[in-house]
N, C-alpha and C positions, 0 to 999 in steps of 0.2 A: 604743295609744301616746299618744293624746290625754290620757288621765288621767295617764300618766307625765310628759308634758311639762308639764301644769298643776302637778303636784306639784313638779317641778324648779324651775319659775319662782317658785312660792311660797317654796320653801326658799331659793333664791339671792336672791330679792328681799328677804325678811325679813332675810337675812344682812347686807344693807346697814346695817340698824339695829344689829345685833350688832357689826359691824366698826367703826361709828362709836363705839359704847360702848367697845369693846376698844381702839381707838386713843387713847382718853382715859387708858388705863392703861399700855399698851405702846407702844413706837415702832412705826410701821406695818410696817416690814420684819420686826421680830422677832415681831410678832403673826402675820404671814403664815407665818413659819418655824415657830412653835409650832403654828399651825393645821394645816399640812401634816404636821408631825412626828406629831401626834396621829392624823391621818387615816391616815398610813402604818402606824403601829403597829396600829391597829384592823384595817386590811385584811390586814396580815401575819398577825394572829391568826386572821382569818376563813380565810385560805388554809391555815393550819395545821390548824384544826378540820375544814375541809371536804376536807382532803388534796388541795388543788389543786396540781398539779405545778409545778416551776420552768419558766420559759420555755424554748423551744427555743433552741439556740445561734444559729441563723440569725435569730432574732427580736431578739436582744439589742441589736444596733446600732440597730435601729429604735426599741426601747424607750428607749434612751439619748437618741436624737434627740427623741422625743416628750416625755420628761421634761425635757430642757433647754429645749425650745420652750414647752411648756404650763405647766410648774410654775416653772422657774427664771427664764428670761428674761421670761416674761409678767408675773410678779409684780414683778420688779425694775423693769421698764420702767414699770409703773403707779406704783409707789411713788416713783420718782425724778421722774416727770413731775408728780405731785401737788404737789411742792415748788415748781413754777414756773407751773402753770396751774390753773384751777379744777377742782373735783371734777366739776362738770357737764360741762365740755368733755372731761375725761379719760374719763368714762363714755361719752359719745357716740362718741369716737374708738375706744375699746376695743370697743364693741358695734357698730362698723362691720364686725366680723368676718364676718357673713353675706355681705356683698358680696364680700369677698376669697375666701372659701371657695367661693362659687358660681362665681366666675370660674375658680378653680383646678379645681373639679369639672368645669366645662364643657370645660376643656382636657384633663384627665387621667383622668376617670372616665367610662367608657362608659355611655350611657343617662341622663346627668345634664346634658343640654344646657341652657344658660341662655337661655330665650326672652325676647323683648322684654317680655312680660307680667310675668315674674318679676323682671326687672331693674327695671322700673318700680315694682313692689310693694316691692322691697328699698329703693330710693331714697326712696320715699314714707315707709317705716317709719323710715329713718335721719333724714330731715328732721323727722318727727314727734318722734323722740327728742331731736333738737337743740332743738326748741321746748319740749318737756316739761321738759328739764333746765335750762331758762332760762339758756342760755349767753349771756354778755354780753361776754366778753373773750377775746382770743387768747392773750396772754402770750408766752413765749419760743417762737420758731419751732422751736428744737431740741427743746424739750419736747413741742411738738405732734407733731413727727415721731416722737419717742420713744413717745408714747402711741399713735400710729397703728401703729407697729411692733409694739406689743403685740397688736393685732388681727391683723396679718399672721402673727405668731408663733403665735398660737392657731389661726389658720386652717391653717397648715402642719402643726401637730400633728394636727389633725382629718383633714386630707388623707392624711397618712402612715398614720393608723389605718385609714382606708377602703381605702387601696391595699395596704398591707403587713401589717396586723395584724388585719384583720377576722375571720380564722379563730381568733384567740385567745379564750379564755374572758374575758368582760368583767371579772370580778373580778381575774383574773390580770393583764390588761393595766393596769387602773387602779392596782393595787397597785404594780407595778414601775415604771411611769412616774412615779408620785408619789414613790416611795422614792428613785429616782435623781435626780429633779428637786429633792427636798428637800435632798439633800446639797449641791448647788450653791447653793440658796437660803440654807442655813445658813452656808456659807462666806462668802457676800457680806454677809449681815446682821450677822454677828458680827465681820466685818472693818471695817465702816463704821458700825455702829450699836451703841451700848451705853449704857444708863442703868440705874440701880438702881431697882427697883420692888418693892413688897411684895405677896406673894400673899394674896389674900383670897377669900371665897366667890364673889362675882360675877365677878371676872376668870377664875376657874376655869370657871365656867359659860359665859362667852364663848368660851373656848378649846375646851371640850367641844362646844358647839353648832357652832361653825365647823369644828372638826376632824372630829367624828364624823358630824354630819348634813350640813353644807354642803360637806364635802370628800369623805370616804369614801363615804357613801351617795349624795350628789348626783352625783359624777363617775361612779360605777358606773351610775347611772340615765342620765346623759347619754350615756355610751359605748354603752349598750344601745340607746338611741333612735337614735343616729347609725349604729349597726350595721344597723338595720332600716328606716331612712328615708332618703330622698334628702337630700343635704347641704344644699341650698338650703331645702327645706321645714323641716328640723329647726332649722337655724341661725337663720332669720328669726324663729322663735318665741321665741328668746332675747331679742329686743328687749323682751319683756314683763318681763324680770328687773328692769331699772332702773325700769320703770313700777311694778311691785309695791314696789320700794324707795321710790319717791316716796310712794306711798299708805301704806306702813308707817311712814315717817318722819312723815307727817301724823297718823297714829293714835297712835303710841307716843312720838314725840319732839316733838310739837306744832309741827312744821314747817308752813310755809304751803303752800296748794294753790290756785293762782290759776286764773282762767278760761283764761289762755294755756296753762298746764300741762295743763288738761283738753283743750284743743284739740289739743295735741301728742299726748296719749294717744290721742285719737280717730284721728289720722293713723296712729299706730303700728298700731292695730287694723285700720285699712283696709289698710295695707301687708301685714300678715300674712294678711289674708283674700284679697288679690289673689294672693299667692304660693301659698297652699295650695288655692285653688279652681281647678277645671279649667274651661277654656273649652270651648265646643261642639266646636271642631275636635279638641281633645285627646280629648274623650269619644268622638267618632266614630272617631278613630284606634284607641283602645283597643277599641271595639266591633268594629271591622274585624279587629283582631288576634285577638280571641277567636273570631270567626266562622271565621277561617282555621285556628286551632288545632283547633276542633271538626271542620271539614271534613277536616283531616289525620287526626284520630283515627278518623273514620268510614271513610275510605278505607283 
């Protein structure tokens, strides 16, 4: 799973560069709509080729909720908040998702208790991200709340998946939540955003990368990771995504990379290490459980 998580962070991190380039051609909302439309079509094709069945009727309501929370509302909240506050602050608030998901998992998912150590690690990671993104301004209080709500929306979708849809095939779940969410996203963007643009080679590449690689493939990968890993451990690693985005921007877009940013990146890495490393007490507890299981098997 570590290799899968590293791959995911690289894809979503580099997609920051692609999105910046794409937003120079398309309105932000329409770029997101085209991105997820492409991803949905690719995944529907995969389901057809692999003969993955339609979801169970009992799962449809949860797929609708996940689609609305993770694809529709999540992206709309980000795009609207970007009109009023900086991209750096928006990224920090959005990627505070691990904190909310960990709190929700502590309350509703058995075996995923939020320890003081994990809470400290998550907070350190978010503070590091705040520093790394060089946030200098607050802007509209409403926009701050809206960006924060995108993190909560994303966390709710992940929680619903862990609680209600973990039994689903990962491709099946990703396909239908994205397709359902895309409908809502398109309705919004084509109601409130519309400009004329000319299709050329590079804009098509931006859409294909964001849609096929960063949406279809990456979300299947993320849901597979979330399915097999504790929510807090999986989500905290996503703080690496904007960090990879910063480094990618420095390499490919000639953006600056200051000492303060590097210090923030270091704090993010420390926070991730704290959450994912097990302390001595946890190790002793696990060893004790294994000994108990062995004793039961022998008897």
